[in-house]
C-alpha positions as CSV (number, residue, x, y, z in Angstrom):
1,X,1.2,-23.6,3.7
2,X,-1.3,-24.6,6.6
3,X,0.7,-27.9,6.8
4,X,3.4,-26.0,7.2
5,X,1.9,-23.6,10.1
6,X,0.9,-26.7,12.1
7,X,4.2,-28.7,11.4
8,X,6.1,-25.1,13.1
9,X,3.6,-24.8,15.9
10,X,3.9,-28.8,16.8
11,X,7.7,-28.6,16.8
12,X,7.4,-25.6,18.8
13,X,5.6,-27.8,21.9
14,X,8.5,-30.0,21.3
15,X,10.4,-27.5,22.9
16,X,12.3,-26.5,19.4
17,X,13.0,-22.6,19.8
18,X,10.9,-20.0,18.1
19,X,13.6,-19.2,15.4
20,X,12.5,-22.3,14.0
21,X,9.3,-20.1,13.0
22,X,10.9,-17.5,11.4
23,X,12.0,-20.0,8.6
24,X,8.4,-19.5,7.2
25,X,8.5,-17.0,4.0
26,X,8.2,-13.4,4.9
27,X,5.3,-11.7,3.4
28,X,6.9,-9.2,0.9
29,X,4.6,-6.7,-0.5
30,X,6.1,-6.5,-4.1
31,X,5.6,-10.0,-4.4
32,X,2.1,-10.4,-2.6
33,X,0.8,-7.4,-4.6
34,X,2.3,-8.4,-8.0
35,X,2.3,-4.5,-8.8
36,X,5.8,-3.0,-8.8
37,X,5.5,0.4,-10.4
38,X,3.0,2.4,-12.1
39,X,0.4,4.7,-11.9
40,X,-2.1,4.3,-9.2
41,X,-5.4,6.0,-7.8
42,X,-4.6,7.3,-4.3
43,X,-8.1,7.3,-2.4
44,X,-8.5,8.7,1.3
45,X,-11.9,7.4,2.8
46,X,-13.9,7.5,5.9
47,X,-13.9,4.4,7.6
48,X,-17.2,4.6,8.8
49,X,-18.8,4.5,5.5
50,X,-16.1,4.1,3.0
51,X,-17.1,7.3,1.4
52,X,-14.3,9.1,-0.9
53,X,-13.3,11.9,0.9
54,X,-10.2,12.6,-1.8
55,X,-8.6,10.9,-5.0
56,X,-5.6,11.7,-6.8
57,X,-3.1,9.8,-9.1
58,X,0.2,8.9,-8.1
59,X,3.3,6.9,-9.5
60,X,4.3,3.9,-7.2
61,X,7.5,2.1,-7.3
62,X,7.7,-1.0,-5.0
63,X,11.2,-2.7,-3.9
64,X,10.3,-5.5,-1.7
65,X,8.2,-3.7,1.2
66,X,9.4,-0.2,0.2
67,X,6.9,1.9,-1.3
68,X,7.7,4.8,-3.1
69,X,5.0,7.6,-3.9
70,X,5.5,10.1,-6.8
71,X,3.7,13.1,-7.8
72,X,2.0,13.4,-11.3
73,X,1.6,15.6,-13.9
74,X,-0.3,16.2,-17.3
75,X,1.9,15.4,-20.0
76,X,0.2,17.8,-22.6
77,X,-2.2,20.5,-20.7
78,X,-3.6,21.3,-24.0
79,X,-5.4,17.8,-24.5
80,X,-3.0,16.1,-26.9
81,X,-3.9,12.7,-24.8
82,X,-7.5,13.8,-24.3
83,X,-9.4,10.2,-24.3
84,X,-6.4,8.0,-24.3
85,X,-7.9,5.6,-22.0
86,X,-6.3,4.0,-18.8
87,X,-5.1,5.6,-15.7
88,X,-1.9,7.3,-16.6
89,X,-2.1,7.4,-19.9
90,X,-1.7,11.2,-20.1
91,X,0.3,11.7,-16.9
92,X,4.0,11.7,-16.4
93,X,6.3,10.7,-13.1
94,X,6.9,13.7,-11.2
95,X,9.1,13.8,-8.0
96,X,9.3,11.6,-4.9
97,X,6.8,13.1,-2.4
98,X,6.6,10.0,0.0
99,X,8.4,6.6,1.1
100,X,6.3,4.1,3.2
101,X,8.3,1.1,4.9
102,X,6.3,-2.0,5.7
103,X,7.0,-4.5,8.3
104,X,5.4,-7.8,7.6
105,X,3.0,-9.5,10.4
106,X,1.6,-12.3,8.9
107,X,-0.5,-11.4,6.0
108,X,-0.7,-7.8,7.5
109,X,1.8,-5.0,6.8
110,X,2.4,-2.3,9.3
111,X,4.0,0.9,8.3
112,X,7.0,1.4,10.3
113,X,8.1,5.0,8.8
114,X,6.6,7.1,6.5
115,X,8.3,10.1,5.4
116,X,7.5,12.9,3.2
117,X,4.0,13.9,2.4
118,X,2.3,10.7,3.4
119,X,4.0,10.8,7.1
120,X,0.5,10.5,8.7
121,X,1.0,6.8,7.5
122,X,3.3,6.0,10.2
123,X,1.9,3.0,12.4
124,X,-1.3,2.5,10.0
125,X,-2.3,-1.4,9.6
126,X,-2.5,-2.0,6.0
127,X,-3.6,-5.4,3.9
128,X,-3.6,-6.3,0.2
129,X,-7.7,-6.6,-0.7
130,X,-9.0,-8.7,-3.7
131,X,-11.4,-6.9,-5.8
132,X,-11.7,-6.7,-9.5
133,X,-7.8,-5.5,-9.1
134,X,-5.8,-6.1,-6.0
135,X,-5.5,-2.9,-3.7
136,X,-3.2,-2.0,-1.0
137,X,-5.5,-0.8,1.9
138,X,-4.6,1.2,4.8
139,X,-6.2,2.1,8.2
140,X,-5.3,4.6,10.0
141,X,-6.5,7.2,12.8
142,X,-4.2,10.0,11.3
143,X,-5.1,11.6,8.1
144,X,-3.3,14.1,5.9
145,X,-5.8,17.2,7.2
146,X,-4.9,17.4,11.3
147,X,-8.1,19.2,11.6
148,X,-10.2,16.1,10.4
149,X,-9.8,13.6,13.1
150,X,-11.3,10.8,11.4
151,X,-10.4,7.1,11.5
152,X,-9.7,6.6,7.7
153,X,-8.8,4.3,5.1
154,X,-6.4,4.9,2.3
155,X,-6.0,2.9,-0.7
156,X,-3.6,2.6,-3.4
157,X,-5.3,0.7,-6.4
158,X,-3.0,0.2,-9.7
159,X,-4.0,1.8,-13.0
160,X,-5.6,0.0,-15.9
């Protein structure tokens, strides 16, 4: 990929139009993340120290650069699935609560539009972060609580 980038840059220097640069393969969240649907942990963290403010389980579906987020519910609130193991083993997929549409900029993603409960993420800057699993991490000056005016990090981590 480095070779392609240098080749495109040198072509631009020799007067080729910028449309040659557009021939590079666009960053597509679904392909890069390798996670297209399933239960995920949604975490809200303070940007200054990465301490968790809030965490919940959601169900996500990704189609190219669009992330649909669904709420979840306990399949059996009386405990039939107690100790079943793994995020989502006792959960069901609920109603659609948010949609995030991303635009790629290199290896970064910008939230171009965010609807529903995640509208506060409109304009957030996102990236994939490698740890023991790949996590979608977004930074934003906005958050779900309009009274808490703090820079925040939001993570979607696939369930096990």
